[in-house]
N, C-alpha and C positions, 0 to 999 in steps of 0.2 A: 221582708221586705225588698224587693229587687230594685236598684237605685242605677244600674246600666242604662235603662231606657232614658233616665234623668238626666244621665251623663251626659248622652249623645245628644239631647234637645240642648244643653248649655254648650257642648263645643259647637254645634250648628249654629247658634244664634250668636258665639261670638265669632265665628268665621264670617258670616253675613254683615255682623257688623263693621269688621276691616274692611272687607269687600266694598261696602258702600261708603266707609269713611272717605272723606278728601284727601288726597294724596299732598303730603306735606314737601315744601324743598328748602334747604337750608342754603342754597346757593342765592344767585342775584335774581332778579325779578328778568321777566323775559322779554323787557324794553331792549332794542335796538343798540348793540354795542357805541360806543362813541368813535367818531371819527372824524379826523382831521380834514379840513376842506379851506380852501383858498377863500379868504374874506372874513375867517371867524375873528371873533377880537379875544385875546388875551391882554391878563393884569400880571405885572412882574414884580414879584417880592425876592430881594434878595439878602441874606443874612450870613451873620457869623453866630457859630456857638462856641462860648468858651467856658469852662470849668471857673467858677467864682472859688478862691482859697478856701480852704476851712475854716468856719469861725466858732468860739465857744463864748457861749452865754455866760457871764460870769456869774450872774444870780443863780442861775440852775444848773451850771454845767453841761447844758444841752450841746452838742455838737449841730452844726450845719452846714451843709454843703449843697448850693445850688448851681443851677444853670445859667448862665447869661447870654442872652441873645442881644446882637447889635445888628438892625437892621443896616445894610450897605447899598449905601445910595450911589458909590462909585459904581461898584458891579453892575447897581440895576441899569445905570446910564448906559453902559459899555454894552450889556445884553440888549438893552433897547434899540441902541444904535445898530449893532448887527441885525436884529429883526426885522426894524425899518427898511435896513437894506436889501433885505430878501424879497419886500414886496409880496408876501404870501400871506400873513396875518396882518392883522391892527394892533395897536398897542393901545387899550383903555386906559384911562387915566383914575378912573374908580373900579373896587372889583364887583361892583355891581352891573357894571354895563359888559362886561367879558364872558363869553362864553368858556374859559377857563383861566385857572392860576396858574402861571409859570412859576414856581418856587425853587429859588437858587441858594442853595448851601456851599457857601466858600470856605475851604479848607486851608491850610497852611500852603500846600503844594498840588490840590486837586479841587474839583469843583463837581457839583452833582446838582440835577435840575428836575423835577417831578413835574407833570402837568397833570394837575389836580382841579377835580370839581371843586368849584366855590364852597359849596357845604361842606366839605371834606376839610378845605382850607381855615375855614370858621370854628370848626370841631376840635380837629384835631391840631391845628396850627396854634390859632389866636387864643381860645379858651384852655389848653394845655398841649404841650409838645408832647406828639407821640408819634415818632419817625416812622414805627411798623406800621401803623394805621394808616399815616400818610402815604407808604408806599403802597399797600394793600390798595387804596382808594385810587392810585395814580393811574392815568392814561397810560403814559410811558415814562421811562426814567432814561436820562441821559447824562453821562458821565466824559469828562475829559482829565487827565493827568494821571499820577503825579508826573510833573516835569522838573526837570534840575535846575530851570529858571523859571519858576512859575510867577511870572508878571500876570495883574490883573486883565491885561488885555491879550496876551497869550492864551488863557484859560478860558476867558469869556468867548475869544475868536473860536477855539475848538469845539467848546460846549454848542454853542450855536451851529457850527458846521456839522456837528453830530446828529443835533436836534431836525436838521436841515435833510441830511441824509436819509435819516428813517422815516421823516414825514412824507417825503416824495418818492420813497421807496413803498411806502404803505398807499400812496394815491395811484399808484399805477397800477397796484393790481387790480 
């Protein structure tokens, strides 16, 4: 019994099936990329991240170490003041009323901000802190520092200045 013609049919059928199958994409959808535009609304969240000292549970001997997040209203107020001076974006009082979230992370001598969609903020910041996922989802990343004299005012001024330069350079194109 000759199985060669049967093998050709199977191969031909497999090629036909792969040819007719819809193409899959692992990237983002074909929606238009986000563009910063004058008049958009942003919601500002500023925070500091610190390690909590290691603690040992005396009953079980389990060692725990966790991150501590402190929302920083002073930084938020100073960033807001600089954004409002610029008159390009409006600042929202609620995240639901914003086109994007401006997430500001303050360190001892430097500062970073991510312009992210609200869903990424909710999923990767509020539910569980995942900085890599936040950076992947970001429309833009802005940093200032480290500075020798890192006052909050100097850091926030430089951060918003860099944000302004990058946004207006992108709007010109």
